[in-house]
Each structure stands twice: as structure tokens, then as C-alpha cells.
SERO-486054 format. One record per atom (N, C-alpha, C, O): residue number from 1; residue in three letters; atom name; x, y, z. Coordinates in Angstrom, 2 decimals. Example, Ala and Ser with C-alpha at 12.3 -4.5 7.8 and 13.67 -1.06 7.14 Angstrom:
BEGIN
   pos   code   site         x         y         z
     1    ALA      N     13.19     -5.69      7.80
     1    ALA     CA     12.30     -4.50      7.80
     1    ALA      C     13.20     -3.30      7.80
     1    ALA      O     14.24     -3.32      8.46
     2    SER      N     12.85     -2.25      7.08
     2    SER     CA     13.67     -1.06      7.14
     2    SER      C     12.90      0.03      7.87
     2    SER      O     13.41      1.14      8.04
//
This chain:
BEGIN
   pos   code   site         x         y         z
     1    MET      N      1.04     -1.12     -0.19
     1    MET     CA      0.02     -0.15     -0.27
     1    MET      C      1.01      1.28     -0.07
     1    MET      O      1.73      1.62      0.87
     2    LYS      N      0.80      1.70     -0.94
     2    LYS     CA      1.52      3.41     -0.85
     2    LYS      C      1.28      4.35      0.06
     2    LYS      O      0.33      4.16      0.82
     3    ASN      N      2.14      5.66      0.22
     3    ASN     CA      1.51      6.35      1.17
     3    ASN      C      0.34      7.43      0.84
     3    ASN      O     -0.29      8.09      1.67
     4    TYR      N      0.19      7.46     -0.80
     4    TYR     CA     -0.77      8.47     -0.54
     4    TYR      C     -2.28      7.50     -0.43
     4    TYR      O     -3.39      8.03     -0.35
     5    GLN      N     -2.07      6.15     -0.46
     5    GLN     CA     -3.73      5.38     -0.31
     5    GLN      C     -3.99      5.23      1.11
     5    GLN      O     -5.10      4.81      1.46
     6    VAL      N     -2.99      5.56      2.11
     6    VAL     CA     -2.86      5.47      3.25
     6    VAL      C     -3.29      6.89      3.85
     6    VAL      O     -3.92      6.94      4.91
     7    VAL      N     -2.94      8.03      3.15
     7    VAL     CA     -3.26      9.36      3.64
     7    VAL      C     -4.92      9.74      3.28
     7    VAL      O     -5.77     10.31      3.98
     8    LYS      N     -5.00      9.16      1.84
     8    LYS     CA     -6.68      8.62      1.74
     8    LYS      C     -7.66      7.63      2.58
     8    LYS      O     -8.86      7.78      2.78
     9    TRP      N     -7.21      7.06      2.82
     9    TRP     CA     -7.73      6.19      3.92
     9    TRP      C     -7.87      6.96      5.18
     9    TRP      O     -8.98      6.87      5.70
    10    ILE      N     -6.90      7.77      5.86
    10    ILE     CA     -7.07      8.32      6.84
    10    ILE      C     -7.90      9.61      6.63
    10    ILE      O     -8.64      9.96      7.54
    11    GLY      N     -7.85     10.17      5.76
    11    GLY     CA     -8.94     11.39      5.38
    11    GLY      C    -10.52     10.57      5.20
    11    GLY      O    -11.51     10.90      5.86
    12    ASN      N    -10.52      9.75      4.42
    12    ASN     CA    -11.98      9.43      4.62
    12    ASN      C    -12.31      8.51      6.17
    12    ASN      O    -13.45      8.39      6.60
    13    VAL      N    -11.53      8.14      6.61
    13    VAL     CA    -11.73      7.77      8.12
    13    VAL      C    -12.27      9.13      9.12
    13    VAL      O    -12.94      9.26     10.14
    14    VAL      N    -11.63      9.92      8.29
    14    VAL     CA    -12.34     11.34      9.16
    14    VAL      C    -13.25     12.22      8.75
    14    VAL      O    -13.99     13.00      9.36
    15    PHE      N    -13.05     11.89      7.33
    15    PHE     CA    -14.90     12.59      6.88
    15    PHE      C    -15.85     11.45      7.79
    15    PHE      O    -16.76     11.83      8.53
    16    ILE      N    -15.60     10.43      7.65
    16    ILE     CA    -16.87      9.39      8.26
    16    ILE      C    -17.24      9.88      9.59
    16    ILE      O    -18.43      9.84      9.93
    17    ALA      N    -16.00     10.50     10.68
    17    ALA     CA    -15.82     10.79     11.57
    17    ALA      C    -16.88     11.97     11.98
    17    ALA      O    -17.91     11.89     12.66
    18    LEU      N    -16.51     12.65     11.57
    18    LEU     CA    -17.09     14.03     11.03
    18    LEU      C    -18.45     14.05     10.53
    18    LEU      O    -19.22     14.96     10.83
    19    PHE      N    -18.78     13.08      9.78
    19    PHE     CA    -20.39     12.80      9.36
    19    PHE      C    -21.35     12.78     11.07
    19    PHE      O    -22.20     13.48     11.62
    20    GLY      N    -20.40     11.26     11.44
    20    GLY     CA    -20.83     11.00     12.83
    20    GLY      C    -21.14     11.98     13.85
    20    GLY      O    -22.13     11.98     14.58
    21    PHE      N    -20.15     12.87     13.83
    21    PHE     CA    -20.50     13.85     14.98
    21    PHE      C    -21.38     14.88     14.70
    21    PHE      O    -21.98     15.35     15.66
    22    VAL      N    -21.63     15.40     13.41
    22    VAL     CA    -22.79     15.90     13.09
    22    VAL      C    -23.87     15.60     13.23
    22    VAL      O    -24.80     16.28     13.65
    23    THR      N    -23.86     14.53     12.89
    23    THR     CA    -25.39     14.24     13.03
    23    THR      C    -25.54     13.59     14.47
    23    THR      O    -26.69     13.73     14.89
    24    PHE      N    -24.84     13.04     15.19
    24    PHE     CA    -25.15     13.36     17.00
    24    PHE      C    -25.54     14.13     17.71
    24    PHE      O    -26.45     14.06     18.53
    25    PHE      N    -24.45     15.46     17.27
    25    PHE     CA    -24.96     16.61     18.07
    25    PHE      C    -25.63     17.15     17.42
    25    PHE      O    -26.35     17.97     17.99
    26    GLY      N    -25.79     16.98     15.83
    26    GLY     CA    -26.79     17.84     15.19
    26    GLY      C    -28.15     17.84     15.10
    26    GLY      O    -28.87     18.77     15.44
    27    ILE      N    -28.50     16.85     14.65
    27    ILE     CA    -30.00     16.20     14.59
    27    ILE      C    -30.74     15.56     16.14
    27    ILE      O    -31.91     15.26     16.38
    28    GLY      N    -29.47     15.50     17.05
    28    GLY     CA    -29.90     15.46     18.30
    28    GLY      C    -30.78     16.41     18.92
    28    GLY      O    -31.92     16.14     19.30
    29    PRO      N    -30.21     17.53     19.00
    29    PRO     CA    -30.78     18.54     19.57
    29    PRO      C    -31.82     19.24     18.76
    29    PRO      O    -32.45     20.16     19.27
    30    VAL      N    -32.08     18.78     17.23
    30    VAL     CA    -33.29     19.25     16.64
    30    VAL      C    -34.72     18.57     16.76
    30    VAL      O    -35.86     19.00     16.63
    31    LEU      N    -34.03     16.96     17.18
    31    LEU     CA    -35.40     16.26     17.04
    31    LEU      C    -35.78     16.34     19.12
    31    LEU      O    -36.95     16.18     19.46
    32    ILE      N    -34.92     16.53     20.00
    32    ILE     CA    -34.59     16.09     21.30
    32    ILE      C    -34.94     17.25     21.89
    32    ILE      O    -35.39     17.22     23.03
    33    ALA      N    -34.77     18.63     21.13
    33    ALA     CA    -34.59     19.83     21.97
    33    ALA      C    -36.14     20.57     22.92
    33    ALA      O    -37.34     20.28     22.87
    34    ASP      N    -35.42     21.53     23.66
    34    ASP     CA    -37.03     21.70     24.18
    34    ASP      C    -37.61     23.15     24.11
    34    ASP      O    -38.52     23.67     24.77
    35    GLY      N    -36.49     23.87     22.70
    35    GLY     CA    -36.54     25.21     22.62
    35    GLY      C    -37.78     25.52     21.80
    35    GLY      O    -38.68     24.69     21.63
    36    SER      N    -37.80     26.84     21.27
    36    SER     CA    -39.11     26.97     20.30
    36    SER      C    -38.79     26.46     18.69
    36    SER      O    -37.65     26.19     18.31
    37    PHE      N    -39.79     26.39     17.98
    37    PHE     CA    -40.04     25.58     16.46
    37    PHE      C    -38.72     26.62     16.16
    37    PHE      O    -37.60     26.17     16.42
    38    GLN      N    -38.80     27.79     15.72
    38    GLN     CA    -38.09     28.43     15.50
    38    GLN      C    -36.46     28.55     15.38
    38    GLN      O    -35.77     28.96     14.44
    39    GLU      N    -36.08     28.01     16.79
    39    GLU     CA    -35.08     27.51     17.05
    39    GLU      C    -34.33     26.27     16.32
    39    GLU      O    -33.25     26.06     15.78
    40    ARG      N    -35.42     25.62     16.57
    40    ARG     CA    -35.10     24.41     16.31
    40    ARG      C    -34.87     23.80     14.35
    40    ARG      O    -34.29     22.81     13.89
    41    MET      N    -35.60     24.92     13.70
    41    MET     CA    -35.46     25.10     12.47
    41    MET      C    -33.98     25.74     11.88
    41    MET      O    -33.39     25.46     10.84
    42    LEU      N    -33.71     26.45     12.66
    42    LEU     CA    -32.73     27.67     12.34
    42    LEU      C    -31.22     26.10     12.78
    42    LEU      O    -30.20     26.08     12.09
    43    THR      N    -31.35     25.43     13.49
    43    THR     CA    -30.51     24.89     14.18
    43    THR      C    -30.21     23.39     12.86
    43    THR      O    -29.17     22.81     12.54
    44    LEU      N    -31.74     23.21     12.36
    44    LEU     CA    -31.76     22.14     11.43
    44    LEU      C    -31.43     22.80     10.07
    44    LEU      O    -31.25     22.03      9.12
    45    ALA      N    -31.34     24.11      9.87
    45    ALA     CA    -30.58     24.40      8.66
    45    ALA      C    -29.30     24.39      8.60
    45    ALA      O    -28.73     23.72      7.74
    46    VAL      N    -28.40     25.33      9.77
    46    VAL     CA    -27.03     24.84     10.11
    46    VAL      C    -26.65     23.55      9.93
    46    VAL      O    -25.76     23.17      9.17
    47    VAL      N    -27.31     22.90     10.62
    47    VAL     CA    -26.71     21.12     10.11
    47    VAL      C    -27.07     20.84      9.03
    47    VAL      O    -26.92     19.62      8.91
    48    ILE      N    -27.50     21.28      8.10
    48    ILE     CA    -28.00     20.87      6.70
    48    ILE      C    -26.94     21.84      5.87
    48    ILE      O    -27.01     21.88      4.64
    49    LEU      N    -26.39     22.26      6.27
    49    LEU     CA    -25.29     23.25      5.56
    49    LEU      C    -24.01     22.81      6.01
    49    LEU      O    -23.16     23.13      5.19
    50    ILE      N    -23.44     22.07      7.19
    50    ILE     CA    -22.62     21.54      7.27
    50    ILE      C    -22.38     20.38      6.69
    50    ILE      O    -21.24     19.95      6.56
    51    PHE      N    -23.40     19.77      6.29
    51    PHE     CA    -23.57     18.37      5.89
    51    PHE      C    -23.48     18.78      4.30
    51    PHE      O    -23.07     17.92      3.52
    52    ILE      N    -23.78     19.82      3.91
    52    ILE     CA    -23.62     20.04      2.37
    52    ILE      C    -22.02     20.39      1.99
    52    ILE      O    -21.53     20.31      0.87
    53    ALA      N    -21.23     20.87      3.46
    53    ALA     CA    -20.10     21.33      3.18
    53    ALA      C    -19.07     19.92      3.21
    53    ALA      O    -18.04     19.79      2.55
    54    LEU      N    -19.57     19.10      4.00
    54    LEU     CA    -18.80     17.79      4.04
    54    LEU      C    -18.80     17.21      3.00
    54    LEU      O    -17.69     16.98      2.53
    55    ILE      N    -19.91     16.80      2.29
    55    ILE     CA    -20.14     16.34      1.20
    55    ILE      C    -19.20     17.06     -0.16
    55    ILE      O    -18.75     16.51     -1.17
    56    ILE      N    -19.16     18.11      0.17
    56    ILE     CA    -18.57     18.87     -1.05
    56    ILE      C    -17.28     18.76     -1.09
    56    ILE      O    -16.59     18.63     -2.10
    57    GLY      N    -16.73     18.85      0.66
    57    GLY     CA    -15.20     18.40      1.00
    57    GLY      C    -14.84     16.99      0.51
    57    GLY      O    -13.94     16.75     -0.29
    58    ILE      N    -15.51     16.22      0.98
    58    ILE     CA    -15.30     14.41      0.36
    58    ILE      C    -15.17     14.21     -0.97
    58    ILE      O    -14.24     13.54     -1.42
    59    ILE      N    -16.39     14.94     -1.96
    59    ILE     CA    -15.75     14.76     -3.20
    59    ILE      C    -14.43     15.36     -3.58
    59    ILE      O    -13.52     14.83     -4.22
    60    PHE      N    -14.49     16.69     -3.03
    60    PHE     CA    -13.05     17.05     -3.40
    60    PHE      C    -11.87     16.35     -3.32
    60    PHE      O    -10.89     16.34     -4.06
    61    TRP      N    -12.20     15.54     -1.92
    61    TRP     CA    -10.86     14.62     -1.18
    61    TRP      C    -10.94     13.76     -2.39
    61    TRP      O    -10.04     13.82     -3.23
    62    ASN      N    -11.69     13.19     -2.51
    62    ASN     CA    -11.71     11.98     -3.17
    62    ASN      C    -11.04     12.23     -4.69
    62    ASN      O    -10.13     11.57     -5.20
    63    ARG      N    -11.86     13.51     -5.34
    63    ARG     CA    -11.19     13.55     -6.82
    63    ARG      C    -10.09     13.94     -6.86
    63    ARG      O     -9.48     14.07     -7.92
    64    TYR      N     -9.60     14.22     -5.70
    64    TYR     CA     -7.78     14.81     -5.42
    64    TYR      C     -6.70     13.83     -5.53
    64    TYR      O     -5.63     13.92     -6.14
    65    TRP      N     -7.40     12.43     -4.49
    65    TRP     CA     -6.56     11.38     -4.24
    65    TRP      C     -6.39     10.64     -5.57
    65    TRP      O     -5.43     10.00     -6.01
    66    ASN      N     -7.78     10.95     -6.17
    66    ASN     CA     -7.59      9.44     -7.41
    66    ASN      C     -6.88     10.36     -8.20
    66    ASN      O     -6.07      9.68     -8.83
    67    LYS      N     -6.72     11.69     -8.53
    67    LYS     CA     -6.12     12.21     -9.77
    67    LYS      C     -4.57     11.69     -9.10
    67    LYS      O     -3.93     11.14    -10.00
    68    LYS      N     -4.06     11.70     -8.22
    68    LYS     CA     -2.76     11.80     -7.37
    68    LYS      C     -2.57      9.99     -7.78
    68    LYS      O     -1.43      9.77     -8.18
    69    GLN      N     -3.26      9.01     -7.76
    69    GLN     CA     -3.32      7.68     -7.71
    69    GLN      C     -3.10      7.42     -9.48
    69    GLN      O     -2.36      6.55     -9.95
    70    LYS      N     -3.88      8.35    -10.25
    70    LYS     CA     -3.56      7.48    -11.71
    70    LYS      C     -2.27      8.59    -12.19
    70    LYS      O     -2.01      8.37    -13.37
    71    GLN      N     -1.45      9.66    -11.62
    71    GLN     CA     -0.33     10.14    -11.93
    71    GLN      C      0.33      9.52    -11.58
    71    GLN      O      1.15      9.23    -12.45
    72    GLY      N      0.59      8.81    -10.18
    72    GLY     CA      1.72      7.93     -9.72
    72    GLY      C      1.45      6.52     -9.58
    72    GLY      O      2.34      5.75     -9.21
//
């Protein structure tokens, strides 16, 4: 296994962990919080934006390392 493959795997594990943290700490307050409806929807909007950023990040991460793999 080459170094770039190890880095790619570590990066993917980090992204999976980030998705797990955002799901646990982001969706939990939306479902269980005792705040107002408006507050819960604002939290949901922020969580969705974080998910979108993570999805874009992992797409670019994998494209970068796939290009690196093809070059090497």
C-alpha cells in the first residue's frame, strides 16, 4: 500500500467521523430540544449546511487523491 493510499484512507475515516459527530450533535438537538420551533429549524438549517459542506469536501478530497493515484 503506497503512502497516498494511506493518506486517502485516513482522510476518509476523518470524514466519516465528522459525519457521525454532526449527526449525533446536530440532529439530536433538532429532534430532542425543548426550544421553540423557530430555534429548532434554525439549528436544522445550520446542520444541513454543515452536511453540504462535508459532502463537497469529501467529493473534492476523493477526486484529488484519485488524480494523484492515476499520476503515480
